[in-house]
KOLFIKOL-512706 format. One record per residue (C-alpha): y, z, x. Coordinates in nm, 2 decimals. Layout:
residues N
TORBA_Y_Z_X
...
end
This chain:
residues 215
TORBA_2.38_-0.55_1.33
TORBA_2.13_-0.74_1.52
TORBA_2.13_-1.06_1.33
TORBA_2.32_-1.23_1.06
TORBA_2.14_-1.16_0.70
TORBA_2.01_-1.54_0.55
TORBA_1.91_-1.41_0.23
TORBA_2.14_-1.27_-0.08
TORBA_1.87_-0.99_-0.05
TORBA_1.97_-0.90_0.32
TORBA_2.33_-0.90_0.23
TORBA_2.29_-0.68_-0.05
TORBA_2.11_-0.45_0.20
TORBA_2.36_-0.49_0.48
TORBA_2.66_-0.40_0.23
TORBA_2.48_-0.06_0.14
TORBA_2.40_-0.01_0.50
TORBA_2.79_-0.03_0.60
TORBA_2.86_0.28_0.37
TORBA_2.60_0.51_0.53
TORBA_2.53_0.69_0.84
TORBA_2.27_0.52_1.09
TORBA_2.11_0.85_1.14
TORBA_2.04_0.90_0.79
TORBA_1.68_0.84_0.58
TORBA_1.82_0.63_0.36
TORBA_2.00_0.40_0.59
TORBA_1.67_0.40_0.82
TORBA_1.46_0.29_0.50
TORBA_1.71_-0.02_0.42
TORBA_1.68_-0.13_0.82
TORBA_1.32_-0.12_0.77
TORBA_1.35_-0.33_0.44
TORBA_1.54_-0.57_0.62
TORBA_1.28_-0.63_0.88
TORBA_1.03_-0.62_0.63
TORBA_0.83_-0.98_0.71
TORBA_0.75_-0.84_1.07
TORBA_0.68_-0.47_0.98
TORBA_0.55_-0.39_0.70
TORBA_0.33_-0.08_0.78
TORBA_0.68_0.07_0.87
TORBA_0.80_0.00_0.53
TORBA_0.50_0.11_0.37
TORBA_0.51_0.43_0.55
TORBA_0.88_0.52_0.47
TORBA_0.86_0.40_0.08
TORBA_0.55_0.64_0.06
TORBA_0.75_0.92_0.19
TORBA_1.06_0.80_-0.03
TORBA_0.81_0.84_-0.35
TORBA_0.66_1.16_-0.26
TORBA_0.96_1.35_-0.17
TORBA_1.17_1.18_-0.47
TORBA_1.45_1.13_-0.21
TORBA_1.57_0.83_-0.44
TORBA_1.69_1.08_-0.70
TORBA_1.95_1.19_-0.43
TORBA_2.07_0.83_-0.41
TORBA_2.16_0.79_-0.74
TORBA_1.83_0.65_-0.88
TORBA_1.63_0.78_-1.20
TORBA_1.30_0.66_-1.06
TORBA_1.11_0.51_-0.78
TORBA_1.08_0.16_-0.92
TORBA_1.47_0.12_-1.02
TORBA_1.55_0.25_-0.65
TORBA_1.29_-0.04_-0.51
TORBA_1.42_-0.29_-0.74
TORBA_1.79_-0.24_-0.68
TORBA_1.84_-0.14_-0.35
TORBA_1.55_-0.26_-0.12
TORBA_1.52_-0.58_-0.37
TORBA_1.14_-0.59_-0.38
TORBA_0.94_-0.59_-0.69
TORBA_0.75_-0.28_-0.84
TORBA_0.41_-0.45_-0.79
TORBA_0.53_-0.54_-0.41
TORBA_0.62_-0.18_-0.34
TORBA_0.29_-0.07_-0.50
TORBA_0.07_-0.32_-0.29
TORBA_0.28_-0.16_0.03
TORBA_0.23_0.18_-0.05
TORBA_-0.16_0.15_-0.15
TORBA_-0.22_-0.07_0.17
TORBA_-0.05_0.19_0.41
TORBA_-0.28_0.47_0.24
TORBA_-0.58_0.26_0.29
TORBA_-0.49_0.17_0.67
TORBA_-0.43_0.57_0.71
TORBA_-0.79_0.65_0.56
TORBA_-0.98_0.36_0.66
TORBA_-0.80_0.19_0.97
TORBA_-0.62_0.47_1.18
TORBA_-0.69_0.29_1.49
TORBA_-0.51_-0.05_1.37
TORBA_-0.22_0.19_1.28
TORBA_-0.21_0.40_1.64
TORBA_-0.23_0.03_1.80
TORBA_0.04_-0.13_1.63
TORBA_0.30_-0.19_1.90
TORBA_0.02_-0.40_2.09
TORBA_0.07_-0.75_2.11
TORBA_-0.20_-0.84_1.80
TORBA_-0.04_-0.86_1.47
TORBA_-0.16_-0.66_1.20
TORBA_-0.30_-0.82_0.88
TORBA_-0.02_-0.93_0.63
TORBA_0.01_-0.62_0.34
TORBA_-0.15_-0.87_0.11
TORBA_-0.44_-0.90_0.28
TORBA_-0.48_-0.54_0.34
TORBA_-0.45_-0.49_-0.05
TORBA_-0.77_-0.74_-0.06
TORBA_-0.97_-0.49_0.17
TORBA_-0.87_-0.23_0.01
TORBA_-0.99_-0.39_-0.34
TORBA_-1.31_-0.49_-0.19
TORBA_-1.37_-0.14_-0.07
TORBA_-1.23_0.04_-0.34
TORBA_-1.26_-0.17_-0.63
TORBA_-1.47_-0.44_-0.61
TORBA_-1.80_-0.27_-0.48
TORBA_-1.86_-0.51_-0.14
TORBA_-2.14_-0.44_0.02
TORBA_-2.11_-0.33_0.37
TORBA_-2.21_-0.64_0.48
TORBA_-1.98_-0.85_0.25
TORBA_-1.68_-0.62_0.34
TORBA_-1.76_-0.63_0.70
TORBA_-1.73_-1.03_0.70
TORBA_-1.41_-1.03_0.49
TORBA_-1.29_-0.73_0.75
TORBA_-1.38_-0.94_1.04
TORBA_-1.21_-1.24_0.90
TORBA_-0.89_-1.08_0.82
TORBA_-0.88_-0.86_1.15
TORBA_-1.08_-0.97_1.41
TORBA_-1.03_-1.32_1.37
TORBA_-0.67_-1.30_1.23
TORBA_-0.73_-1.54_0.94
TORBA_-0.42_-1.64_0.73
TORBA_-0.37_-1.45_0.41
TORBA_-0.46_-1.77_0.20
TORBA_-0.81_-1.81_0.39
TORBA_-0.88_-1.42_0.35
TORBA_-0.81_-1.46_-0.06
TORBA_-1.05_-1.78_-0.04
TORBA_-1.30_-1.57_0.11
TORBA_-1.25_-1.26_-0.11
TORBA_-1.29_-1.50_-0.43
TORBA_-1.57_-1.67_-0.29
TORBA_-1.77_-1.30_-0.28
TORBA_-1.63_-1.21_-0.61
TORBA_-1.79_-1.52_-0.77
TORBA_-2.12_-1.49_-0.59
TORBA_-2.14_-1.14_-0.69
TORBA_-2.11_-1.22_-1.08
TORBA_-2.47_-1.20_-1.15
TORBA_-2.57_-0.93_-0.90
TORBA_-2.63_-0.60_-1.02
TORBA_-2.31_-0.36_-1.03
TORBA_-2.31_-0.13_-0.74
TORBA_-2.32_0.22_-0.87
TORBA_-2.03_0.35_-0.66
TORBA_-1.81_0.07_-0.81
TORBA_-1.71_0.24_-1.10
TORBA_-1.62_0.54_-0.89
TORBA_-1.40_0.34_-0.65
TORBA_-1.25_0.19_-0.93
TORBA_-1.15_0.49_-1.14
TORBA_-1.04_0.66_-0.80
TORBA_-0.82_0.35_-0.70
TORBA_-0.67_0.35_-1.07
TORBA_-0.63_0.75_-1.04
TORBA_-0.45_0.71_-0.69
TORBA_-0.21_0.42_-0.83
TORBA_-0.12_0.65_-1.13
TORBA_-0.06_0.95_-0.88
TORBA_0.21_0.71_-0.70
TORBA_0.36_0.59_-1.04
TORBA_0.40_0.94_-1.18
TORBA_0.56_1.07_-0.88
TORBA_0.88_0.82_-0.98
TORBA_0.89_1.03_-1.35
TORBA_1.18_1.28_-1.34
TORBA_1.11_1.61_-1.51
TORBA_0.74_1.54_-1.52
TORBA_0.53_1.88_-1.56
TORBA_0.40_2.04_-1.28
TORBA_0.07_2.09_-1.43
TORBA_0.02_1.68_-1.51
TORBA_0.07_1.61_-1.14
TORBA_-0.19_1.89_-1.05
TORBA_-0.44_1.76_-1.33
TORBA_-0.42_1.39_-1.15
TORBA_-0.48_1.56_-0.80
TORBA_-0.80_1.72_-0.93
TORBA_-0.91_1.40_-1.09
TORBA_-0.87_1.25_-0.75
TORBA_-1.04_1.50_-0.58
TORBA_-1.35_1.50_-0.83
TORBA_-1.39_1.16_-0.80
TORBA_-1.39_1.16_-0.41
TORBA_-1.65_1.43_-0.44
TORBA_-1.87_1.23_-0.67
TORBA_-1.80_0.88_-0.42
TORBA_-1.88_1.11_-0.13
TORBA_-2.20_1.20_-0.31
TORBA_-2.35_0.83_-0.37
TORBA_-2.19_0.66_-0.07
TORBA_-2.32_0.72_0.32
TORBA_-2.04_0.90_0.54
TORBA_-1.76_0.63_0.69
TORBA_-1.82_0.38_0.40
end
């Protein structure tokens, strides 16, 4: 191993890794999880693939949540933020993903989740979102700093008329979270997954009708 584990979570992960083939997918996910603080994007990508493919069942877990909590040692909420943040980066910041080997670090996954909320749930204007993004990506501000600015905007917007696209964005974000969660439910009828996929497609279509391309 590259280094001696410092926490009980890392020791737990290394114990499992000792019994696995280093070339296996399960080993690779665990190795990424051990380096979580410096490679959240890679972990988000891998967890999304594990969830979508239900590989965790082959590894002895009944649900994606059980797998994350018991093997990766991260909370359900953290796993959700990681996968949603990665999806957001795929949709809105593909250039950052493509250039992640460059010296400049990517924003913290919690910061990316704030950008996701601002664009998909909170109805930030283009100018408000651009300012928040500049703080997170270009100025490389810390998560507490970006969070403070995020809260300032949401507080100031308390009396501002609601963006007509905001309910659609919020509904779409909720549908995507539901889609991610349902992938961990064993035996879920296929038609239910199709219904959620159809709902997501409908909401995306409605959102495109009232928002300019690329917004």
